[in-house]
RODREN-208431 format. One line per field, with one value per residue (C-alpha): residue number from 1; residue in one letter; x, y, z. Coordinates in nm, 3 decimals, always signed. Example, Ala and Ser with C-alpha at 12.3 -4.5 7.8 and 13.67 -1.06 7.14 Angstrom:
BEGIN
num <- c(1,2)
residuo <- c(A,S)
xx <- c(+1.230,+1.367)
yy <- c(-0.450,-0.106)
zz <- c(+0.780,+0.714)
***
This chain:
BEGIN
num <- c(1,2,3,4,5,6,7,8,9,10,11,12,13,14,15,16,17,18,19,20,21,22,23,24,25,26,27,28,29,30,31,32,33,34,35,36,37,38,39,40,41,42,43,44,45,46,47,48,49,50,51,52,53,54,55,56,57,58,59,60,61,62,63,64,65,66,67,68,69,70,71,72,73,74,75,76,77,78,79,80,81,82,83,84,85,86,87,88,89,90,91,92,93,94,95,96,97,98,99,100,101,102,103,104,105,106,107,108,109,110,111,112,113,114,115,116,117,118,119,120,121,122,123,124,125,126,127,128,129,130,131,132,133,134,135,136,137,138,139,140,141,142,143,144,145,146,147,148,149,150,151,152,153,154,155,156,157,158,159,160,161,162,163,164,165,166,167,168,169,170,171,172,173,174,175,176,177,178,179,180,181,182,183,184,185,186,187,188,189,190,191,192,193,194,195,196,197,198,199,200,201,202,203,204,205,206,207,208,209,210,211,212,213,214,215,216,217,218,219,220,221,222,223,224,225,226,227,228,229,230,231,232,233,234,235,236,237,238,239,240,241,242,243,244,245,246,247,248,249,250,251,252,253,254,255,256,257,258,259,260,261,262,263,264,265,266,267,268,269,270,271,272,273,274,275,276,277,278,279,280,281,282,283,284,285,286,287,288,289,290,291,292,293,294,295,296,297,298,299,300,301,302,303,304,305,306,307,308,309,310,311,312,313,314,315,316,317,318,319,320,321,322,323,324,325,326,327,328,329,330,331,332,333,334,335,336,337,338,339,340,341,342,343,344,345,346,347,348,349,350,351,352,353,354,355,356,357,358,359,360,361,362,363,364,365,366,367,368,369,370,371,372,373,374,375,376,377,378,379,380,381,382,383)
residuo <- c(X,X,X,X,X,X,X,X,X,X,X,X,X,X,X,X,X,X,X,X,X,X,X,X,X,X,X,X,X,X,X,X,X,X,X,X,X,X,X,X,X,X,X,X,X,X,X,X,X,X,X,X,X,X,X,X,X,X,X,X,X,X,X,X,X,X,X,X,X,X,X,X,X,X,X,X,X,X,X,X,X,X,X,X,X,X,X,X,X,X,X,X,X,X,X,X,X,X,X,X,X,X,X,X,X,X,X,X,X,X,X,X,X,X,X,X,X,X,X,X,X,X,X,X,X,X,X,X,X,X,X,X,X,X,X,X,X,X,X,X,X,X,X,X,X,X,X,X,X,X,X,X,X,X,X,X,X,X,X,X,X,X,X,X,X,X,X,X,X,X,X,X,X,X,X,X,X,X,X,X,X,X,X,X,X,X,X,X,X,X,X,X,X,X,X,X,X,X,X,X,X,X,X,X,X,X,X,X,X,X,X,X,X,X,X,X,X,X,X,X,X,X,X,X,X,X,X,X,X,X,X,X,X,X,X,X,X,X,X,X,X,X,X,X,X,X,X,X,X,X,X,X,X,X,X,X,X,X,X,X,X,X,X,X,X,X,X,X,X,X,X,X,X,X,X,X,X,X,X,X,X,X,X,X,X,X,X,X,X,X,X,X,X,X,X,X,X,X,X,X,X,X,X,X,X,X,X,X,X,X,X,X,X,X,X,X,X,X,X,X,X,X,X,X,X,X,X,X,X,X,X,X,X,X,X,X,X,X,X,X,X,X,X,X,X,X,X,X,X,X,X,X,X,X,X,X,X,X,X,X,X,X,X,X,X,X,X,X,X,X,X,X,X,X,X,X,X,X,X,X,X,X,X)
xx <- c(-2.143,-2.193,-2.075,-1.929,-1.963,-1.661,-1.691,-1.620,-1.940,-2.152,-2.058,-2.416,-2.504,-2.215,-2.220,-2.308,-1.959,-1.786,-2.010,-1.868,-1.535,-1.188,-1.094,-0.749,-0.728,-0.469,-0.497,-0.308,-0.387,-0.616,-0.843,-1.107,-1.473,-1.556,-1.572,-1.214,-1.302,-1.033,-1.142,-0.946,-1.194,-1.499,-1.416,-1.303,-1.636,-1.866,-1.693,-1.415,-1.092,-0.825,-0.519,-0.387,-0.146,+0.076,+0.213,+0.486,+0.434,+0.230,-0.149,-0.184,+0.100,+0.348,+0.635,+0.890,+0.888,+1.098,+1.172,+1.111,+0.819,+0.832,+0.532,+0.366,+0.027,-0.210,-0.225,-0.595,-0.741,-0.469,-0.499,-0.168,-0.009,+0.196,+0.430,+0.394,+0.705,+0.985,+1.344,+1.280,+0.921,+0.617,+0.371,+0.123,+0.284,+0.089,+0.135,-0.030,-0.315,-0.373,-0.490,-0.780,-1.067,-1.084,-0.867,-1.006,-0.819,-0.888,-0.627,-0.677,-0.517,-0.324,-0.430,-0.075,+0.104,+0.406,+0.199,+0.318,+0.009,-0.169,+0.098,+0.048,-0.317,-0.234,+0.022,-0.238,-0.498,-0.256,-0.171,-0.541,-0.616,-0.337,-0.460,-0.831,-0.914,-1.171,-1.054,-1.272,-1.184,-1.355,-1.361,-1.245,-1.227,-0.946,-0.844,-0.756,-1.100,-1.202,-1.241,-0.888,-0.610,-0.254,+0.085,+0.244,+0.182,+0.426,+0.628,+0.701,+1.047,+1.023,+0.823,+0.919,+0.746,+0.688,+0.519,+0.421,+0.124,+0.226,-0.007,-0.111,-0.105,+0.061,-0.266,-0.513,-0.852,-0.980,-1.074,-0.879,-1.185,-1.203,-0.827,-0.857,-1.139,-0.930,-0.616,-0.807,-0.947,-0.651,-0.385,-0.602,-0.582,-0.930,-0.952,-1.289,-1.305,-1.574,-1.577,-1.781,-1.864,-1.886,-2.211,-2.235,-1.909,-1.896,-1.610,-1.575,-1.520,-1.180,-1.118,-1.238,-1.574,-1.638,-1.708,-1.473,-1.161,-0.819,-0.605,-0.253,-0.214,+0.156,+0.386,+0.495,+0.139,+0.033,-0.227,-0.462,-0.269,+0.049,-0.133,-0.255,+0.112,+0.250,+0.201,+0.454,+0.685,+0.744,+0.964,+1.214,+1.289,+1.481,+1.711,+1.986,+1.740,+1.561,+1.189,+1.124,+1.145,+1.276,+1.078,+0.716,+0.631,+0.740,+0.665,+0.580,+0.933,+1.205,+1.564,+1.937,+2.243,+2.352,+2.027,+1.936,+1.590,+1.487,+1.595,+1.415,+1.093,+1.094,+1.177,+0.886,+0.637,+0.718,+0.570,+0.230,+0.140,-0.227,-0.324,+0.023,+0.266,+0.627,+0.778,+1.154,+1.229,+1.528,+1.522,+1.738,+1.609,+1.643,+1.671,+1.688,+1.868,+2.087,+2.025,+2.145,+2.246,+2.092,+1.891,+1.762,+1.462,+1.089,+0.768,+0.486,+0.155,-0.166,-0.387,-0.659,-0.682,-0.902,-0.676,-0.336,-0.169,+0.087,+0.252,+0.315,+0.435,+0.688,+0.812,+0.852,+1.038,+1.288,+1.328,+1.396,+1.648,+1.829,+1.859,+1.974,+2.198,+2.480,+2.500,+2.151,+2.165,+1.949,+2.042,+2.248,+2.072,+2.044,+2.205,+2.451,+2.279,+1.951,+1.757,+1.790,+1.516,+1.379,+1.311,+1.118,+0.913,+0.859,+0.789,+1.037,+1.367,+1.242,+1.237,+1.594,+1.732,+1.584,+1.600,+1.245,+1.179,+0.958,+0.655,+0.678,+0.711,+0.403,+0.211,+0.301,+0.176,-0.160,-0.199,-0.111,-0.336,-0.628,-0.581,-0.576,-0.885,-1.077,-0.963,-1.044,-1.400,-1.547,-1.435,-1.606,-1.840,-1.935,-2.072)
yy <- c(+0.407,+0.390,+0.659,+0.505,+0.710,+0.699,+0.638,+1.007,+1.091,+0.862,+1.010,+1.118,+0.754,+0.730,+1.079,+0.928,+0.775,+1.110,+1.374,+1.532,+1.350,+1.491,+1.339,+1.255,+1.202,+1.003,+1.110,+1.202,+1.393,+1.104,+1.158,+1.342,+1.339,+1.278,+1.659,+1.688,+1.829,+1.714,+1.486,+1.730,+2.005,+1.775,+1.668,+2.018,+2.167,+1.898,+1.770,+1.852,+1.779,+1.797,+1.654,+1.542,+1.251,+1.270,+0.970,+1.003,+1.309,+1.503,+1.524,+1.755,+1.603,+1.887,+1.680,+1.506,+1.125,+0.952,+1.280,+1.273,+1.494,+1.724,+1.828,+2.144,+2.320,+2.272,+2.609,+2.596,+2.478,+2.557,+2.200,+2.056,+1.791,+1.515,+1.309,+0.933,+0.933,+0.999,+0.875,+0.668,+0.552,+0.537,+0.496,+0.698,+0.788,+0.796,+1.178,+1.200,+0.974,+1.187,+1.468,+1.261,+1.027,+0.847,+0.805,+0.821,+0.677,+0.788,+0.713,+0.566,+0.221,+0.074,-0.288,-0.426,-0.559,-0.328,-0.009,+0.134,+0.330,+0.007,-0.047,+0.310,+0.202,-0.130,+0.030,+0.292,+0.018,-0.160,+0.165,+0.248,-0.104,-0.069,+0.269,+0.186,+0.443,+0.366,+0.347,+0.440,+0.356,+0.563,+0.302,+0.346,+0.119,-0.127,+0.001,-0.356,-0.483,-0.719,-1.041,-1.136,-1.251,-1.298,-1.387,-1.557,-1.492,-1.299,-1.532,-1.469,-1.321,-1.120,-0.828,-0.471,-0.146,-0.290,-0.600,-0.625,-0.859,-1.228,-1.433,-1.139,-1.207,-0.955,-0.860,-0.917,-0.814,-0.636,-0.275,-0.104,-0.136,-0.511,-0.542,-0.365,-0.603,-0.905,-0.782,-0.685,-1.038,-1.246,-1.057,-1.056,-0.677,-0.642,-0.275,-0.099,-0.080,+0.077,+0.082,+0.351,+0.169,+0.301,+0.305,+0.154,-0.045,-0.415,-0.665,-0.699,-0.324,-0.194,+0.174,+0.295,+0.123,+0.352,+0.654,+0.861,+1.055,+0.903,+1.082,+0.930,+0.733,+0.828,+1.000,+0.655,+0.563,+0.849,+0.652,+0.360,+0.166,+0.199,+0.061,-0.239,-0.336,-0.233,-0.568,-0.715,-0.435,-0.318,-0.630,-0.459,-0.224,-0.514,-0.546,-0.343,-0.228,+0.105,+0.056,+0.383,+0.618,+0.949,+0.908,+0.999,+0.624,+0.472,+0.096,+0.092,+0.154,-0.084,-0.102,-0.074,+0.045,-0.317,-0.449,-0.502,-0.347,-0.532,-0.866,-0.819,-0.706,-1.005,-1.253,-1.118,-1.095,-1.454,-1.565,-1.424,-1.318,-1.223,-0.857,-0.708,-0.628,-0.515,-0.236,-0.174,+0.151,+0.377,+0.633,+0.837,+0.858,+1.208,+1.063,+0.727,+0.424,+0.491,+0.867,+1.045,+0.717,+0.589,+0.277,+0.019,-0.194,-0.214,-0.027,-0.254,-0.172,-0.309,-0.437,-0.589,-0.467,-0.758,-1.022,-0.891,-1.087,-0.844,-1.078,-1.350,-1.080,-0.955,-1.308,-1.391,-1.064,-1.141,-1.500,-1.376,-1.116,-1.366,-1.625,-1.383,-1.121,-1.212,-0.845,-0.881,-0.880,-0.835,-0.542,-0.608,-0.553,-0.184,-0.245,-0.491,-0.816,-0.708,-0.900,-0.817,-0.577,-0.832,-1.073,-0.802,-0.722,-1.086,-1.189,-1.480,-1.576,-1.813,-1.562,-1.450,-1.799,-1.919,-2.284,-2.357,-2.373,-2.076,-2.295,-2.460,-2.125,-1.993,-2.308,-2.243,-1.884,-2.007,-2.240,-1.965,-1.705,-1.952,-2.024,-1.651,-1.589,-1.849,-1.702,-1.339,-1.407,-1.399,-1.033,-0.907,-0.611,-0.588,-0.849)
zz <- c(-1.376,-1.002,-0.764,-0.454,-0.136,+0.095,+0.469,+0.541,+0.350,+0.570,+0.906,+0.980,+1.057,+1.305,+1.457,+1.797,+1.812,+1.756,+1.917,+2.232,+2.196,+2.139,+1.805,+1.674,+1.298,+1.102,+0.740,+0.423,+0.100,-0.006,+0.296,+0.095,+0.003,-0.365,-0.399,-0.267,+0.075,+0.319,+0.603,+0.826,+0.735,+0.757,+1.113,+1.215,+1.105,+1.244,+1.559,+1.805,+1.616,+1.888,+1.712,+1.374,+1.343,+1.037,+0.848,+0.583,+0.351,+0.614,+0.654,+0.353,+0.149,+0.192,+0.340,+0.114,+0.074,+0.336,+0.517,+0.890,+0.988,+1.292,+1.498,+1.362,+1.342,+1.050,+0.873,+0.785,+1.116,+1.370,+1.502,+1.630,+1.406,+1.570,+1.357,+1.314,+1.095,+1.342,+1.357,+1.670,+1.618,+1.392,+1.677,+1.881,+2.215,+2.545,+2.538,+2.196,+2.304,+2.614,+2.379,+2.241,+2.337,+2.003,+1.692,+1.335,+1.033,+0.676,+0.406,+0.058,+0.031,-0.262,-0.201,-0.176,+0.133,+0.087,+0.108,+0.439,+0.542,+0.640,+0.910,+1.029,+1.076,+1.245,+1.481,+1.577,+1.631,+1.869,+2.049,+2.094,+2.219,+2.475,+2.599,+2.592,+2.320,+2.049,+1.688,+1.389,+1.027,+0.756,+0.482,+0.121,-0.185,-0.237,-0.584,-0.692,-0.588,-0.313,-0.512,-0.626,-0.392,-0.519,-0.384,-0.088,+0.281,+0.499,+0.725,+1.095,+1.131,+0.809,+0.951,+0.859,+0.766,+0.414,+0.557,+0.920,+0.937,+0.932,+0.711,+0.489,+0.112,-0.123,-0.294,-0.011,-0.154,+0.157,+0.224,+0.503,+0.726,+0.664,+0.714,+1.051,+1.157,+1.057,+1.235,+1.549,+1.568,+1.445,+1.640,+1.952,+1.992,+2.146,+2.043,+2.043,+1.663,+1.446,+1.065,+0.889,+0.563,+0.209,+0.016,-0.329,-0.329,-0.411,-0.414,-0.791,-0.840,-0.944,-0.880,-1.224,-1.155,-0.854,-1.076,-0.858,-0.953,-0.884,-0.625,-0.611,-0.283,-0.305,-0.553,-0.672,-0.776,-1.003,-1.198,-1.145,-1.413,-1.205,-0.902,-1.104,-1.162,-0.823,-0.639,-0.885,-1.000,-0.641,-0.607,-0.842,-0.548,-0.392,-0.698,-0.869,-1.138,-1.137,-1.067,-1.251,-0.952,-1.083,-1.408,-1.488,-1.483,-1.150,-1.127,-1.500,-1.632,-1.514,-1.632,-1.569,-1.765,-1.830,-1.983,-2.349,-2.385,-2.702,-2.565,-2.231,-2.405,-2.641,-2.359,-2.153,-2.442,-2.537,-2.202,-2.310,-1.956,-1.920,-1.940,-1.992,-2.275,-2.265,-2.477,-2.503,-2.320,-2.245,-1.965,-1.727,-1.367,-1.217,-0.864,-0.683,-0.834,-1.142,-1.110,-1.424,-1.596,-1.917,-1.834,-2.082,-2.000,-2.055,-1.998,-1.882,-2.050,-1.896,-2.179,-1.958,-1.602,-1.492,-1.644,-1.537,-1.255,-1.120,-0.869,-1.126,-1.368,-1.109,-1.033,-1.406,-1.462,-1.185,-1.309,-1.665,-1.546,-1.329,-1.607,-1.878,-1.713,-1.480,-1.366,-1.215,-0.833,-0.526,-0.302,+0.010,+0.347,+0.440,+0.777,+0.925,+1.020,+0.856,+0.595,+0.223,+0.114,-0.134,+0.156,+0.341,+0.031,-0.059,+0.301,+0.303,+0.136,-0.138,-0.425,-0.357,-0.297,-0.627,-0.522,-0.643,-1.019,-1.111,-1.193,-0.853,-0.679,-0.863,-0.766,-0.403,-0.434,-0.561,-0.263,-0.016,-0.178,-0.187,+0.185,+0.262,+0.046,+0.247,+0.577,+0.499,+0.378,+0.729,+0.767,+0.451,+0.502,+0.134,-0.104)
***
């Protein structure tokens, strides 16, 4: 089994970019070497770490999900931490950027368009381009590999913090470094961008092939198996079903009080979707949707991680629910005049409107993902 070296472990080849500069670091609990040394500590010991920029959960993971983070000092290093998860903005301010000469990004990706940390990166890339500061991405594996693309492309007008890059496919098959290169070019940002590559990674590798230990990229993705389903089961967040938050198996357990677990499992298993099986399941979420209520539904079990097609699985699940249960519904928009959450996740309104037969919709997805796959190839760093 190969051992993939993360970008943070290859800094010696790029030290000239960082030496003598005041560094700002955007990171999270997944910003680690393979031996679990935090990138905060690596940069603090080797260079001049002047500021930390905290996304959701805080740089060391000690802030609750969705809670707004205030500015504070990192206990271990004493370096000031500025929040990128504020009520009014998720961006780097001119005042924050005045503290640094260059911004470094190091967060493990989940490989799906809804994973919000990639927009933290793209916002920072824009902010750095605007202020003339260099931006350095310490690259990490896409856990879902770099070879397979799945799903539709985000439409203009449907941007949000769960999808803010028009044209991006749901499962995009790029590392964060490659994604930054593509965005910098396609969006015309003209940032001074450097990617510190990994060693030993190749496009066909899924996370287990890296030989490295899994650190959850968020509390909702505790295991690699969860992440393999996430590009599809995340769509359940836009419906009146529980997507398993508040259980030990978020994005693997889905259900609602009104469902018939045995019927849903047999309907889904009858489709013989590649790489996945459905087991009737009953659960009571301790928080989030249907908190404290007994839900009936299914647990999705990945039987073949290379064969599973999570986006198609998610679409078929929603189609089956819609056809069989009249209580099934998409959530109303969170705010007056806003778009329904499912449209923001899906990147347009076609899934919610349901005007296309499911086979036709899936055919459209294949066309869009093939177009994206062709477009992204010129930004590949790895073979």
